[in-house]
C-alpha positions, 0 to 999 in steps of 0.5 A: 742401769740399775738390773730392774725391768721398765715394770720394777722386777729384777732381771736374773740376767742383763743383756751384757750376759746375753752378749758374754754367752754368744762370744763365748761360743764356738759358733758366731752366728747362732739361733735363739736355742742355742743362745738359751742352751748356753745361757741355761736359760729359757728361749722366753727369757733370752729373746727379749734381751735379744730385741733388746740388744738388737734395738740398741745395735748391739747384735745383728738379726736375720730371718734365714725361714718362715720362722727361723732367725740367727743372731750375730754380735755386730761388728760395730759393738765389738770395736775398741776405741783407739787410745790416743798417744 
C-alpha cells in the first residue's frame, strides 16, 4: 500500500495510526469521538478508517444506542504468531 486512497489522494494518516491511537487510550472500548480526540482529527476523517478496519477484521464495532457505536481492537488482530523453536 502506498498511502493513497482509491481516488489517488494521499492520506494524512493510515489505519495503523488509528489502531495505535486505540491501543494507547486508557479505555479499551471507545467511541468515534474518543478516537478522533485521541488522534487530534475530525470524526469525519477518522470514521472511514474505522469502517475499513472493521471490514478487515482489525477492530470490532457494536451499535449501543439509536446512533451510538463503540469500537475496540479485535482480539485476533493482537495475536502474535508463535515462533517455532
